[in-house]
C-alpha positions in Angstrom: 0.0 0.0 0.0 1.4 3.4 -1.0 1.7 6.4 1.4 -1.2 8.1 -0.6 -3.5 5.1 0.0 -2.6 5.1 3.7 -3.5 8.8 4.1 -6.7 8.4 2.2 -7.6 5.4 4.3 -7.0 7.5 7.4 -9.1 10.4 6.0 -12.0 8.1 5.4 -11.8 6.1 8.6 -11.5 9.3 10.7 -14.4 11.0 8.8 -11.9 13.9 8.0 -12.4 16.7 5.5 -8.9 17.0 4.1 -5.4 15.6 3.8 -2.9 18.4 3.2 0.6 17.9 1.8 2.5 21.3 1.7 6.1 21.7 0.8 8.1 22.7 3.9 5.4 21.5 6.4 4.6 18.2 8.0 1.6 16.4 6.4 -1.7 16.9 8.3 -5.3 15.8 8.3 -8.2 18.2 8.9 -11.0 16.8 11.2 -13.9 19.2 12.0 -11.7 22.1 11.0 -8.8 21.1 13.2 -5.4 20.3 11.9 -3.9 17.0 13.1 -0.3 16.3 12.1 0.4 12.9 10.7 4.1 13.0 11.4 6.8 15.4 12.6 8.7 15.1 9.3 8.7 18.2 7.1 8.0 17.4 3.4 10.9 18.3 1.1 10.9 18.6 -2.7 11.9 14.9 -3.2 9.1 13.8 -0.9 6.5 15.9 -2.7 7.7 14.6 -6.1 7.4 11.0 -4.8 3.9 11.7 -3.6 2.9 13.2 -7.0 4.3 10.0 -8.7 2.2 7.9 -6.3 -0.9 10.0 -7.3 -0.3 9.5 -11.0 0.0 5.7 -10.5 -3.1 5.6 -8.3 -5.6 7.8 -10.2 -3.8 9.4 -13.0 -4.4 13.2 -13.6 -8.1 13.1 -12.5 -9.3 16.0 -10.4 -12.0 13.8 -8.8 -12.1 10.1 -8.1 -13.9 7.5 -5.9 -12.2 5.9 -2.9 -13.9 3.6 -0.3 -17.3 4.8 -1.5 -16.3 8.4 -1.1 -16.0 11.0 -3.8 -12.6 12.8 -3.3 -11.4 16.0 -5.0 -7.7 16.5 -5.5 -6.0 19.9 -5.9 -2.3 19.7 -7.1 0.0 22.6 -7.4 3.8 23.1 -7.6 4.1 23.1 -3.8 1.2 21.1 -2.5 -1.3 18.3 -2.8 -4.7 18.6 -1.1 -7.3 15.8 -1.0 -10.8 16.7 0.1 -14.0 14.8 0.6 -16.4 16.1 -2.0 -19.7 16.8 -0.2 -21.9 19.9 -0.4 -21.4 22.6 2.2 -18.1 21.4 3.4 -16.4 24.8 3.1 -19.0 26.5 5.4 -18.9 23.7 7.9 -15.1 23.9 8.1 -15.2 27.7 8.7 -17.6 27.2 11.7 -15.6 24.4 13.2 -12.3 26.3 12.8 -13.7 29.4 14.5 -14.5 27.4 17.7 -11.1 25.6 17.9 -9.7 27.9 20.6 -12.7 27.4 22.8 -12.5 23.7 22.3 -8.8 23.5 23.3 -9.4 25.6 26.4 -12.1 23.1 27.5 -9.6 20.3 27.0 -11.6 18.7 24.2 -8.6 18.8 21.9 -5.4 17.5 23.3 -2.5 19.9 22.6 0.5 17.7 23.5 3.1 20.5 23.3 1.1 22.6 25.7 0.7 19.7 28.1 4.5 19.2 28.0 5.1 22.8 28.7 2.7 22.7 31.6 4.6 19.6 32.9 7.8 21.6 32.9 6.3 24.6 34.5 5.1 22.5 37.4 8.4 20.7 38.0 7.2 17.3 36.9 9.5 14.6 35.7 7.0 12.6 33.7 3.7 13.1 31.8 1.3 10.2 31.5 -1.5 10.2 28.9 -3.6 7.1 28.7 -6.9 6.3 27.0 -9.9 6.4 29.4 -8.1 8.5 32.1 -7.2 12.1 32.8 -3.5 13.1 32.1 -1.3 12.7 35.1 2.1 14.2 36.1 4.8 12.7 38.3 5.9 15.5 40.7 8.6 14.7 43.4 8.0 11.0 42.8 4.2 11.0 43.2 1.5 10.8 40.6 -0.8 13.9 40.4 -4.0 13.9 38.3 -4.9 17.0 36.2 -8.4 17.4 37.6 -9.5 20.1 35.3 -8.6 18.1 32.2 -11.2 15.6 30.8 -10.5 12.0 30.2 -8.6 11.3 27.0 -10.2 9.0 24.5 -8.4 6.6 22.2 -9.6 8.6 19.2 -7.7 11.6 20.8 -4.6 9.5 21.4 -4.0 8.7 17.7 -3.4 12.4 16.6 -1.0 12.7 19.6 0.9 9.6 18.5 0.9 10.7 14.8 2.2 14.1 15.8 5.1 13.2 18.1 6.2 9.8 16.9 8.6 9.0 14.1 7.2 6.7 11.4 9.5 3.9 12.2 8.3 3.9 15.8 4.6 4.0 14.6 5.3 0.9 12.5 7.0 -0.8 15.5 4.1 0.1 17.7 1.6 -1.4 15.3 3.6 -4.6 15.2 4.6 -4.9 18.9 2.2 -2.6 20.8 5.0 -0.5 22.3 8.0 1.6 21.2 10.6 4.0 22.6 11.9 7.2 21.0 12.8 10.8 21.8 10.7 13.9 21.1 12.0 17.5 21.2 10.4 20.9 21.4 12.9 23.3 20.0 14.4 25.7 22.5 12.5 24.1 25.4 13.4 20.4 26.2 13.9 16.9 24.9 11.6 14.1 26.1 12.1 10.3 26.3 8.9 8.8 25.1 7.2 5.4 25.3 4.0 4.5 23.6 2.1 1.3 24.5 -1.3 -0.4 24.5 -3.1 -1.7 27.5 -6.7 -2.9 28.3 -8.1 0.6 27.9 -6.3 1.4 24.7 -3.3 3.5 23.8 -1.0 5.2 26.4 2.1 7.3 26.3 4.7 8.5 28.9 7.0 11.4 28.4 10.0 12.0 30.6 11.8 15.3 30.5 15.5 15.4 29.4 16.7 19.0 30.0 18.9 20.7 27.4 21.1 21.9 30.2 23.4 19.2 31.7 24.0 19.7 35.4 27.6 19.4 36.7 28.7 16.5 38.9 29.3 19.0 41.7 25.7 20.4 41.5 24.3 16.8 41.5 26.6 16.0 44.5 28.0 12.9 42.7 30.7 11.4 45.0 34.1 13.1 44.4 36.0 9.8 44.0 33.7 8.8 41.1 34.4 12.1 39.4 38.1 11.5 39.8 37.8 8.1 38.2 36.7 9.9 35.0 40.4 10.8 34.5 41.4 7.1 34.2 42.6 6.0 30.8 40.7 2.7 31.0 38.3 0.7 33.1 34.6 0.1 33.7 32.4 2.6 35.7 28.8 1.5 36.4 25.9 3.7 37.4 23.1 1.6 38.8 19.7 1.9 40.4 16.0 1.2 39.8 14.0 2.8 37.0 13.5 6.5 37.5 16.5 6.9 39.9 18.4 9.5 37.8 21.0 7.2 36.2 20.8 9.0 32.9 21.3 12.4 34.6 24.3 11.1 36.4 25.9 9.5 33.3 25.3 12.7 31.3 27.0 14.7 34.0 30.1 12.4 34.0 30.3 12.4 30.2 30.0 16.2 30.3 32.8 16.4 32.9 35.1 14.4 30.6 34.0 16.6 27.6 34.9 19.8 29.5 38.2 18.7 31.0 40.0 16.2 28.6 40.8 15.9 24.9 39.3 12.6 24.0 37.0 10.8 21.6 33.7 9.8 23.2 31.1 7.4 21.6 27.7 7.0 23.2 25.3 4.1 22.3 21.8 4.8 23.5 18.2 3.8 23.0 17.1 6.5 22.5 19.6 9.3 22.6 18.7 11.3 25.7 21.0 14.2 26.7 22.6 15.8 23.6 26.2 16.7 24.1 28.1 19.4 22.1 31.8 19.0 21.4 33.8 21.0 23.9 37.3 19.6 24.5 36.2 16.2 23.2 34.8 14.9 19.9 31.4 13.2 20.7 29.5 10.8 18.5 26.1 9.8 19.8 24.5 6.7 18.1 20.9 5.6 18.6 19.9 1.9 18.5 17.4 1.3 15.8 18.4 4.4 13.8 22.2 4.6 13.7 22.9 1.0 14.6 21.0 -2.3 14.9 21.9 -3.1 18.5 24.1 -2.3 21.4 26.4 -5.2 20.8 26.8 -4.4 17.1 27.6 -0.7 17.9 30.1 -1.8 20.5 31.9 -4.1 18.1 32.0 -1.3 15.5 33.4 1.1 18.1 36.6 -1.0 18.2 37.3 0.4 14.7 36.2 4.0 15.5 39.2 5.0 17.6 37.3 5.8 20.9 38.8 6.8 24.3 35.5 6.8 26.2 32.4 4.7 25.5 29.0 5.0 27.1 26.7 2.0 26.9 23.2 3.2 27.6 22.0 -0.2 28.8 23.9 -3.5 29.3 21.1 -5.8 28.3 22.6 -9.1 27.4 25.6 -11.3 28.0 27.3 -10.4 24.7 27.0 -6.7 25.4 28.3 -7.1 28.9 31.2 -9.3 27.8 32.3 -6.8 25.0 32.0 -3.9 27.5 34.2 -5.6 30.0 36.7 -6.6 27.3 36.9 -3.0 26.0 37.5 -1.7 29.5 40.3 -4.2 29.9 42.0 -3.3 26.6 42.4 0.4 26.9 39.0 2.2 27.0 37.1 4.0 29.7 33.6 2.5 29.6 30.5 3.8 31.3 27.4 1.5 31.6 24.2 1.1 33.5 22.4 -1.8 35.2 19.1 -2.0 37.1 20.5 -3.1 40.4 20.0 -1.5 43.9 23.4 -1.8 45.5 27.1 -1.8 44.5 27.7 -5.4 45.7 24.5 -6.5 44.0 25.8 -5.1 40.7 28.9 -7.3 40.9 26.8 -10.3 41.7 24.3 -9.6 38.9 27.0 -9.4 36.2 28.7 -12.6 37.3 25.4 -14.5 37.8 24.2 -13.7 34.2 26.9 -15.9 32.8 26.8 -19.7 32.6 28.6 -21.4 35.5 31.4 -22.7 33.4 32.3 -19.0 32.4 31.9 -17.4 35.8 35.5 -17.8 36.9 36.7 -16.2 33.7 34.2 -13.3 34.2 35.3 -12.8 37.8 38.9 -12.4 36.7 38.0 -10.0 33.9 35.7 -8.0 36.1 38.4 -7.8 38.9 40.8 -6.4 36.3 38.5 -4.0 34.6 35.9 -2.7 37.1 37.1 0.5 38.7 34.0 2.0 40.3 30.2 1.5 40.9 27.8 4.2 42.0 24.3 3.0 43.0 21.7 5.6 43.5 18.0 6.3 44.2 15.9 9.5 44.5 14.4 10.7 47.7 11.9 13.5 48.4 13.5 16.6 50.0 12.1 18.5 52.9 10.2 21.4 51.3 9.9 19.8 47.8 12.1 18.5 45.1 14.2 15.4 45.0 17.8 14.5 45.8 19.9 11.5 44.8 21.3 9.2 47.5 24.5 7.4 46.5 26.4 4.3 47.4 30.0 4.3 46.1 32.2 1.3 45.6 35.8 2.1 44.5 37.5 -1.1 43.3 40.8 -1.2 45.2 43.3 -4.1 45.0 41.5 -5.6 48.1 38.1 -5.4 46.5 39.5 -6.8 43.2 40.9 -9.8 45.1 37.5 -10.5 46.7 35.8 -10.4 43.3 38.4 -12.7 41.9 38.0 -15.2 44.8 34.2 -15.1 44.8 34.0 -13.5 48.2 31.7 -10.6 47.2 29.8 -10.9 50.5 32.9 -9.4 52.3 33.0 -6.2 50.2 30.6 -4.2 52.5 33.0 -4.7 55.3 35.8 -3.1 53.3 33.4 -0.3 52.3 32.6 0.4 55.9 36.3 1.1 56.8 37.3 2.6 53.5 35.9 6.1 53.6 39.3 7.6 52.9 39.4 5.6 49.6 35.9 7.0 48.6 33.9 4.0 49.7 30.4 4.7 51.1 27.4 2.5 51.9 23.9 3.7 51.1 23.0 3.5 54.8 25.7 6.1 55.6 24.4 8.4 52.8 20.9 8.2 54.2 22.2 9.1 57.7 24.2 12.1 56.4 21.1 13.5 54.6 18.9 13.0 57.7 21.5 14.8 59.9 21.6 17.7 57.4 17.7 17.7 57.5 17.6 17.4 53.8 15.3 14.3 54.0 13.2 12.8 56.7 13.8 9.5 58.5 10.4 8.2 57.2 11.5 9.0 53.6 14.8 7.2 54.1 13.2 4.1 55.6 10.7 4.0 52.7 13.5 4.0 50.1 16.1 1.9 51.9 17.0 -1.4 50.2 17.8 -2.9 53.7 15.3 -1.2 56.0 16.4 -3.2 59.0 20.0 -2.3 58.6 19.1 1.4 58.4 16.8 1.1 61.4 19.7 -0.5 63.4 22.1 2.3 62.4 19.6 5.0 63.3 19.0 3.4 66.7 22.7 3.3 67.4 22.9 7.0 66.7 19.7 7.8 68.7 18.1 9.2 65.6 14.7 7.5 65.8 12.2 10.0 66.9 8.6 10.6 65.8 8.7 8.2 62.9 6.2 5.6 61.6 7.6 2.2 62.1 
């Protein structure tokens, strides 16, 4: 089916009045006088020529033709193609509908996704959720907040949103698999990591803000020792934590630190590209899985021939990707990666346990030689609003490397407890420091602690348990 047939099918199925293809604009459909963009892509001259060729093959040079029991007029000029349902009085009807558009939008009947995203940023939200059959919701300081004044969004209203913000390849993927990830950008405002999906109510979408401004490691209070590790010529640095814990922000800050302070070649492999880096001291190439490369492991293998000094692996998803990343860290590259683990020691265990038992001794040895640091993090609500990252830091010293090599990971926390001067810090200690500084409450710390009992015991020893809900 040609693109022209797809557009005509959509026009008929949506009971639309027009499909408009203008040079220099994204294609759009007109429904009750309101323009609904079919994609973000601006039509260039070659696109329009291709569309005109499709038209000639489909219905020749006719000014009127029948399609799906509808009479359709077509108006072709040098810079446009306009298809219109041929029914009496359509022009007057369009004028009336168009005149009431502003009022309809103010009532929330027409979902303006860009305005919703702006509203999200103005209210300090990290995420916007739009789902069929529910009102839009924001995540503010970690909690979901419903937009009470906005009506429930219908599935019919979801499709124009999807068509407007989603690249065609992701629309095709969504139709085949019922979910897709990509990035969306409002020029001069912000980038967003987007996911579209289908559930029992219909279509849903989530947008997470990715600011253009990259905060420095010092502003984010990333542990100083981890920042210092960025000067190493080779090794593996892992940033870990649950979904939504700020890993991408931390990694962007570390890459930006390298970019500002060293003269190196950085390659990032992401899905999708989130924070966009400009060349400063470094040359940075950012590759997106699905657009610039087929997979993380393929991009990593290709990177061996691209003369990198620093490599960021957006997600270490499978054994082959993990294995290549460790190998590259061993052989002269500084590699940054992420895992969805809650503690530094748990990260080491997770990597080793993913490999078959007959390979684990070899992986322990490789990891002991290549791993130089792990920072595990989670986000907590601050007193007075906002959120702050809580960090656990493991610096791989010779003693820690020996424990990894000898399969004695359970002893690593003991070394971390007495290794503060080397940059080691357990999550429990970070919680206690933030409670002492009155940045977070005891209740908030206990609600986020991976080992609640360990934190309770530490707070009891320091006489810090007062007025809390146990």
